[in-house]
C-alpha positions in Angstrom: 51.3 -42.8 19.7 50.1 -40.5 22.3 46.7 -39.1 22.5 46.1 -35.5 22.5 44.8 -34.1 25.4 40.6 -33.7 24.8 41.0 -30.0 25.4 43.1 -29.6 22.6 40.8 -31.6 20.5 37.9 -29.4 21.3 39.6 -26.4 21.0 39.5 -26.3 16.7 36.0 -28.1 16.8 34.6 -25.4 19.0 36.4 -22.7 17.2 34.8 -24.2 13.8 31.1 -24.3 15.2 31.7 -20.8 16.3 32.6 -19.9 13.2 29.9 -21.9 11.3 27.4 -20.1 13.9 28.9 -16.5 12.9 28.3 -17.2 9.3 25.0 -18.3 10.0 23.8 -15.0 11.4 25.6 -12.8 8.8 23.4 -14.8 6.5 20.5 -14.4 8.2 20.9 -10.8 8.5 21.4 -10.2 4.5 18.3 -12.0 4.2 16.2 -10.8 6.8 12.9 -8.7 5.6 11.8 -5.4 7.0 8.7 -6.2 7.3 6.1 -3.0 7.7 2.9 -1.9 6.5 1.3 1.3 5.1 -2.3 3.0 5.2 -3.3 5.3 2.2 -6.7 6.5 0.9 -6.8 6.9 -2.7 -10.6 7.1 -4.0 -11.9 3.3 -4.7 -9.7 0.8 -3.2 -10.0 -1.9 -5.8 -8.1 0.1 -8.1 -5.3 1.0 -5.3 -5.2 -2.4 -4.5 -4.8 -3.3 -8.5 -1.7 -0.9 -8.8 0.3 -1.6 -5.4 -0.2 -5.5 -5.9 2.5 -4.9 -9.3 5.2 -3.2 -7.0 8.4 -5.1 -6.2 8.8 -5.2 -2.7 5.1 -5.1 -2.0 3.8 -8.3 -0.5 -0.1 -8.2 0.2 -2.5 -5.0 -0.1 -6.1 -5.5 1.7 -8.9 -3.2 1.2 -10.9 -1.8 4.0 -11.3 1.7 6.0 -9.8 3.9 8.2 -9.9 7.5 10.3 -13.7 7.0 11.2 -15.8 6.3 14.6 -17.3 3.1 13.4 -15.9 -0.2 14.4 -16.1 -2.4 11.6 -17.9 -0.6 9.5 -19.4 -2.5 6.4 -18.8 -0.9 2.8 -22.7 0.2 2.3 -22.1 2.2 5.9 -18.9 3.9 4.7 -20.1 5.2 1.1 -23.4 6.1 2.9 -21.8 8.7 4.8 -21.2 9.7 8.6 -18.8 6.7 9.8 -15.9 9.4 9.2 -14.2 6.1 7.7 -12.5 6.8 4.1 -11.9 3.7 1.5 -8.2 2.6 2.0 -5.4 -0.2 1.8 -3.3 -1.5 3.9 0.1 -2.6 1.9 2.4 -5.1 3.5 5.7 -4.2 1.7 9.7 -5.0 2.5 11.5 -2.1 3.5 14.5 -3.5 2.3 13.0 -3.9 -1.1 10.7 -0.9 -1.1 11.3 2.4 1.1 8.9 4.4 2.6 10.0 7.2 0.7 9.6 5.1 -2.5 6.1 3.8 -1.8 4.4 7.7 -1.1 6.1 8.7 -4.0 4.1 5.9 -6.6 1.5 6.7 -4.3 0.9 10.2 -5.0 1.3 9.8 -9.0 -1.3 7.3 -8.9 -4.2 9.7 -7.6 -5.4 13.2 -8.1 -4.1 15.0 -5.3 -5.6 17.9 -5.8 -9.0 17.1 -5.6 -10.4 17.4 -2.5 -13.9 16.5 -2.8 -13.1 12.7 -4.0 -11.5 11.0 -6.9 -12.6 10.9 -10.1 -16.0 9.4 -10.8 -16.5 8.7 -7.3 -17.1 11.7 -5.3 -17.6 12.7 -1.6 -15.6 12.1 1.8 -15.4 8.5 2.0 -13.5 8.6 -1.3 -10.9 11.8 -0.7 -7.2 11.1 -0.2 -5.1 10.7 2.6 -2.0 9.1 3.8 -1.9 7.7 7.7 1.5 7.7 9.1 3.2 5.8 12.4 5.2 8.5 14.4 6.9 11.7 13.5 9.7 9.8 11.0 6.9 8.8 8.6 5.4 12.2 9.1 8.0 13.9 7.8 9.0 11.2 5.0 5.1 11.6 4.0 5.4 15.9 4.7 8.4 15.9 2.2 6.8 13.6 -0.3 3.8 16.5 -0.7 6.2 18.9 -0.7 8.0 17.9 -3.8 4.9 16.8 -5.6 3.8 20.7 -5.1 6.5 21.5 -6.8 6.7 19.4 -9.6 3.0 20.3 -10.3 3.1 23.9 -9.2 -0.2 23.4 -7.2 -1.3 22.8 -4.0 -1.6 18.9 -3.1 -4.9 18.5 -0.8 -4.2 15.3 0.3 -3.4 15.3 4.2 -1.0 13.8 6.4 -3.3 12.1 9.2 -2.2 10.1 12.5 -2.5 6.4 12.1 -6.1 5.2 12.6 -7.4 1.7 13.6 -7.6 -0.4 9.8 -10.9 -2.6 9.4 -10.9 -4.8 6.1 -13.3 -4.3 3.9 -15.6 -7.5 2.9 -14.2 -10.2 1.2 -16.3 -9.6 -1.4 -14.2 -6.3 -2.4 -10.6 -8.3 -1.6 -8.9 -8.6 -5.1 -11.7 -8.0 -7.1 -9.3 -6.9 -10.1 -8.4 -10.0 -10.5 -11.4 -12.7 -9.3 -13.4 -14.2 -12.1 -16.4 -14.7 -9.9 -19.5 -13.7 -11.8 -21.4 -10.7 -11.5 -24.4 -8.6 -12.9 -23.5 -5.5 -14.0 -24.8 -2.6 -15.4 -23.1 -4.4 -18.6 -25.0 -7.0 -17.6 -22.7 -10.6 -16.5 -19.4 -10.3 -16.2 -16.5 -11.6 -14.4 -15.2 -9.0 -11.3 -12.1 -8.9 -13.4 -13.8 -7.4 -16.8 -16.1 -5.3 -14.4 -13.4 -3.8 -12.7 -11.5 -2.8 -16.4 -15.1 -1.5 -17.2 -15.2 0.5 -14.3 -12.0 1.7 -14.2 -11.6 2.8 -17.9 -15.2 4.6 -17.2 -14.5 6.0 -14.3 -11.3 8.1 -16.6 -8.9 7.4 -13.6 -6.1 6.8 -15.9 -7.6 9.4 -18.1 -6.9 11.9 -14.9 -4.0 10.9 -13.3 -1.9 11.3 -17.3 -3.2 14.6 -17.3 -1.7 15.4 -14.1 1.2 13.8 -13.8 2.0 13.2 -17.0 5.0 10.5 -17.9 5.5 10.3 -14.1 2.4 8.1 -13.6 3.5 4.7 -13.2 0.3 2.8 -13.1 -1.6 3.5 -16.2 -3.7 0.7 -17.8 
């Protein structure tokens, strides 16, 4: 039997490889992740971190500082004032799972956006709220989210929309505080950090106030 010309043999092989490559590219696109970051200030960063690490689509939340003029500030410097920084969290999320609009919707309903003097029992500038945005598109989304919140509450939201600023992670001591088993000395006596966090959150009245402001729309009540 005569052999088929090599070029005729290669045609179906080449076509098959091309089809496999196209399928692989389509599969890759279908499973690609659109990873972004958002920085928000909502008072105590332990609480905002604890809230958002429960949200589907969030990959990581890091407590830190932003908005000020001091490079790599310490926690003590920030809470003592004069740095211009706020306590913030940097949220890394998959925008294919959690849209930026949804993230801000949850954020605004996890705080008291009517309070410009701090949040709950934590008073002072470093505990005030803010949304830090990257560019005009995020700013427009943030402003629309605030307008919606104002319409629902029938009151002015004091949470400002600010331009993106350098994010500085807080000391390791503050990361994942709400779930740490490390033993520390508190005013309640020796406690694991996770237990101390729960006691702090309850004593600070965060959930009570959020529920009073947002009612059934509050997404993170403990």
